C-alpha positions in Angstrom: 38.4 149.8 146.1 38.9 148.4 142.7 35.9 150.2 141.3 37.2 153.5 142.8 40.6 153.0 141.1 38.9 152.3 137.8 36.8 155.5 138.1 39.9 157.5 138.9 41.7 156.1 135.9 38.8 156.9 133.6 38.6 160.5 134.9 42.4 160.9 134.5 42.3 159.5 131.0 39.4 161.7 130.0 41.2 164.8 131.3 44.4 163.9 129.4 42.4 163.4 126.2 40.5 166.7 126.7 43.8 168.5 127.3 45.4 167.0 124.2 42.4 167.8 122.1 42.4 171.5 123.2 46.2 171.8 122.5 45.8 170.3 119.0 42.9 172.7 118.3 45.0 175.7 119.4 47.9 174.6 117.2 45.6 174.0 114.2 44.1 177.5 114.6 47.5 179.1 115.1 49.0 177.7 111.9 46.7 179.5 109.4 47.0 182.7 111.4 50.8 182.5 111.3 50.7 181.7 107.6 48.4 184.7 106.9 50.6 186.9 109.0 53.7 185.8 107.1 52.4 186.3 103.6 52.9 189.7 101.9 50.0 191.4 100.1 52.4 192.9 97.5 53.1 191.4 94.0 54.9 192.8 91.0 55.1 191.7 87.3 57.3 192.5 84.4 55.7 191.9 81.0 56.3 192.3 77.3 53.3 194.1 76.0 51.8 194.3 72.5 49.7 197.5 72.1 47.2 196.9 69.2 45.2 200.0 68.4 41.8 200.3 66.7 42.2 202.1 63.3 39.3 204.6 63.6 38.7 208.3 64.0 37.6 211.4 62.2 38.5 215.0 61.4 35.5 217.3 62.0 34.0 218.8 58.9 35.6 216.3 56.5 33.1 213.6 55.5 34.6 210.2 55.0 37.7 211.1 57.0 39.4 208.3 59.0 42.5 207.7 61.0 44.9 204.8 61.6 47.6 204.3 64.2 50.8 202.2 64.5 51.0 199.2 66.9 54.0 198.8 69.2 55.7 196.3 71.5 56.9 197.7 74.9 58.1 196.6 78.3 55.5 197.1 81.1 55.7 197.0 84.9 52.8 196.5 87.3 52.3 196.5 91.0 49.4 194.6 92.7 48.1 194.8 96.3 46.0 191.9 97.6 43.3 192.9 100.1 42.6 189.2 100.6 43.1 186.0 98.6 40.5 187.0 96.0 40.5 190.8 95.7 43.4 192.8 94.5 44.2 196.2 92.9 46.7 196.5 90.1 48.5 199.6 88.7 50.2 199.2 85.3 53.0 201.5 84.3 54.6 201.8 80.8 54.9 204.2 77.9 54.6 203.9 74.2 54.1 205.9 71.0 51.6 206.0 68.1 52.2 207.3 64.6 48.9 208.8 63.3 48.0 208.3 59.6 45.2 209.9 57.5 42.8 207.4 56.0 39.6 207.5 54.0 39.0 210.8 52.4 42.3 212.2 54.0 44.6 209.3 53.0 46.6 211.7 50.9 48.0 213.2 54.1 49.9 210.0 54.9 51.5 210.2 58.3 49.9 213.2 60.1 52.2 213.1 63.1 53.4 211.2 66.1 52.6 211.2 69.8 53.9 209.5 72.9 51.5 208.0 75.5 51.7 207.4 79.2 48.7 205.4 80.1 48.6 204.5 83.9 45.7 202.1 84.4 44.3 201.0 87.8 42.1 197.9 87.9 40.2 196.1 90.7 40.6 192.3 90.2 38.9 189.1 91.4 41.3 186.2 91.6 40.0 182.6 91.5 41.7 180.3 94.0 40.2 176.9 93.3 42.7 175.8 90.7 45.9 175.2 92.6 48.9 176.8 90.9 46.7 178.1 88.0 45.2 181.4 89.2 42.9 183.1 86.7 41.5 186.6 87.3 39.2 189.2 85.8 39.2 192.9 86.4 37.9 196.3 85.5 39.1 199.8 86.2 40.0 203.3 84.9 42.7 204.6 82.7 44.1 208.1 82.4 46.3 208.6 79.3 48.7 211.5 79.0 50.0 212.4 75.5 53.4 214.1 75.3 56.3 214.8 73.0 53.9 215.3 70.1 55.0 216.4 66.6 53.5 216.9 63.2 54.6 215.5 59.9 52.2 216.2 57.1 50.5 218.4 59.7 52.5 221.3 61.0 51.5 220.5 64.6 49.5 217.8 66.5 48.0 218.1 69.9 46.2 215.1 71.3 44.3 215.8 74.5 44.8 213.9 77.8 41.7 211.8 78.6 40.2 209.1 80.8 39.2 205.7 79.6 37.6 202.5 80.9 39.6 199.3 81.1 38.5 195.6 81.1 40.9 192.8 82.0 41.4 189.0 82.1 44.4 186.9 82.6 46.1 184.3 84.7 49.2 183.5 86.8 50.8 180.1 86.8 52.8 179.9 90.0 56.0 177.8 89.9 56.5 178.2 93.6 55.3 180.4 96.5 57.0 183.5 94.9 57.6 183.1 91.2 55.2 182.5 88.4 54.5 183.3 84.7 51.7 185.6 83.6 49.4 186.2 80.6 47.2 189.2 80.6 44.8 190.9 78.2 43.3 194.4 78.6 40.9 196.4 76.5 41.0 200.2 77.0 38.3 202.3 75.6 40.3 205.4 74.8 38.9 208.2 72.5 40.9 211.4 72.9 40.1 214.7 71.1 42.9 216.3 69.1 43.8 219.5 67.2 46.2 219.8 64.3 47.4 222.4 61.9 47.2 221.2 58.3 48.3 223.5 55.5 48.0 226.5 57.7 44.4 225.6 58.7 43.4 224.5 62.2 41.4 221.2 62.3 40.0 219.1 65.2 38.5 215.7 65.6 38.5 212.5 67.7 40.9 209.6 67.6 39.3 206.2 68.5 42.4 204.4 69.7 40.6 201.7 71.8 43.8 199.6 72.2 44.2 196.0 73.2 47.1 195.4 75.6 48.2 191.8 75.2 51.1 190.9 77.6 53.1 188.0 78.9 55.8 188.0 81.6 57.1 187.1 85.0 55.2 187.4 88.4 56.9 187.8 91.8 54.8 187.6 95.0 56.6 188.9 98.1 
């Protein structure tokens, strides 16, 4: 009789342990799922951006001709969508201008003209997640720059053509909490639009090798 009670007690204890283990496993599995379901894939940033252009270009048919461009500091807004913890797409939005100057054999022209640029850039990024609140990333993508509100100065007119470019990117977010962080970002855009101008009544054309660096810092917000 004693041995039978012991056996029953052992079986009952084993059943209780098994039930408790199964319940704990279910709770552990549910927690990440709930966390994943509760996190938003959307993120926004507001940055101050320094646009640093490459001073290079040419006017066709004028040996030794060169171009230079002004640098600017502008506000910039971007939107990111995270497909998972590591992979995200980012779209940057901002506008700036460039004064175009003659250089080399056409330096006597001084400021040739001015153009505004709208350069939306879409990159696909890889975010590293092994460094806690420090979250570096790299990216690459495509840029399409629209040139607008263009005017000549020493040239009677200036027409820079819209064009595609390739963008490379590296940066990091340092998260202060689950939502807020600070950001540093650097992009290189390979941007070489064709242009036409009227100088002294004569039509000229060429290529502007802007190839700007976009160096920015700002605030990150993850929804």
